[in-house]
N, C-alpha and C positions, 0 to 999 in steps of 0.2 A: 785589778791590776797594775803595778806600779810600769812609769817608763822604763825603768830600766831593764824589770823583769820582762817585759814586751819586747826590746829592744833582743833580749837573749832567745826568748822562743821565734821570732821572727828570722834571726841567725839561723838556729836549729830547723828551723821551717823550710826555708830555701835552700838550704845545704851549704849555706855560708857561716858556720860557725869553726872559724880558722886558725880559733885555739886547741879545737878538738882535732888533735890529729891519728888519733887510734894509734900514737904510738906512744910504750911508755919513754921517759925523758931518761937519757944514759945519766943523770943525779941519781935518779931511782933505782934503775940497776943496781950501780955501786953501791947502796945502801943496803940490797935485797941478796946480791949478788958476789958482790967485790969481797979482796981481802978479808975484811970487817964487818963482812955482813951482819948484820942483826937477825939475832934468833927469831925464828915464825912466831907467832900470836895473835892478839886484834889490832888490828889497823880501821883506822877512820880516815875516807878519802873524802875530805870538806869541797863540794865544788865539783866534783867525780864527774861532770857531763854524760857521757856515754856510757859510763864504766868501765871505762881501756886499764886503768890504772889499778880499778879494785879489784879487776877480775887476772893480771898479771901478779896482784897479788896473791890471789886464792891460788892461780896454778903456783907459785911458789911456796903454799902450807900455810899462810894465813887466813885467817877467818878476817871478814871483810865485809865492811859499812860503807856503802858509800850515798852521799846526800845532793843533794843538787834542788833548787830552788826552781827547776823548766822542769813542766810536764814533760813536753816533748823527750829532753834529755834524759828523764828517767823512764820513762818508757818503751826506749830504745835500750837502755842499759838493762832493762829488765828482762824483754824478749833476747838480747844477748847472754843472759845469764839463763835461757832455761834448759834443765837440767844439771845445771851446777849447783851444788851443796857450798854452804859454811861463807855465802857471798850475801848480802839484801840491798836494794836500794831503798832511799826513801827520803818520799820527794817534800820540798819544806826547804826554809829558811836556817842557814848554818849559824848564823847567831841565838838559833832560839832551838836552840838543841834537845833542852829540858822536855821542852812541849813536845820534840816529834819521837817519843819515846828514847832517845838515842844517849846509852848509860854507858860507861864506862866499865869496870880500865879498859882502857886502849894499851896497847905498846907502842905503836905510831901512829902517830895525825899525819896527813899529806893534805897539804895545799897547793895545788899548781893552779897558780892566778886567781885564787880565789879573792884571799885577804884583801889586796888591792883594789878589788872590785865594790866590798863591802865600803857601803857608804860613812862618812868619818861619824856621825852621831851613832853607829853600828857596832863599831869595832870595839870600842869595851866590853861589851855583851858577847861577842866572837871570843876575846880574851878567855871571861868569863867562864863562856861553856868550854872552850878546848883546853882552860886547864882543869877544871870542874869532869870532866871526863877522860883526860889522859894519865897514865897509871905514875906514880912515883917513878924517874926513869928514865920514862918514856921520852920517845923522837918525835922533834915536831919538825918534819921537813915544811917549809914554805917559799914557793918561788913567787918573786916578786918584781913588776916590774920598776925600773929606775928612773932617774927623773932626766935621761937623756932619751928617753921612748916615747915619751905621751907628754900634749900639750896640757893634759886635765892632770892638774895640781894634786886633785885627792888620789889619782890612780899612781902615783909617785911613791912607792916604800924605800927610805931609806933605812940606814942601820941605826940612828939614833932612834924613832920612831917603834922600829922593832925591838927596842933597848926601853925603853920608855916604856913602851904598851905591855912587852909580857915579863918585865924584867922580875915581877914581883914575884912570878911565877915559874920564870924557865930560867934560863941563863943561854948563852950564845955560844954553841960551842964550836960550829964553823962559820962562815960567810964564804960561798965560792961565788964569783964573777958568773956572771951570763953570755955570752956570746949571742944570742939570739933571743930576743932582739937586744940593740946593745943597751948597755947603763942594766941589766935586767940582773937581778941577784937569787943565788938561793940562800936560804937563813935555815941551820940547822941547829934546833934546841932541845933542851936536856930537861924534863922536868924537876924540876926540885926538889 
């Protein structure tokens, strides 16, 4: 198990996974319930943690698949989903979706804080996988830390990186400045 994964496992084991709030962000609620709500279909939650958002999507008519590399998070998600049909949780690396048997097409790909923690050398594989499973016209919503929040430069995600990495397969429809943490942003993309 890599150092990165050990950090996440320890955080879940000790109850210190502060990113896993158990609350669906208002930006996601707006996408799903707002005046321009997406039509329910198939959704993929990358870095799903304990399943909060995949289960929220399921309650709103979506068939949902959540993927996370934390054994403990996926175990918790599966426990929360007992008796809920139309939601599935897969333990594994989000940059290796094909190896995990995660196939599209998905109408929504959701990433709340996963992409910015993917090692730089694996980000190309992440983009390829997301593009492979996203249906034409699908929405990809990414929440990422910005340059003012973290000292760890590899975790800073800027619009330029989103354009450069995703531009061949997706176009940015909107960028929404995040308020918490400062410098964070939502990038809403559409599959070409």
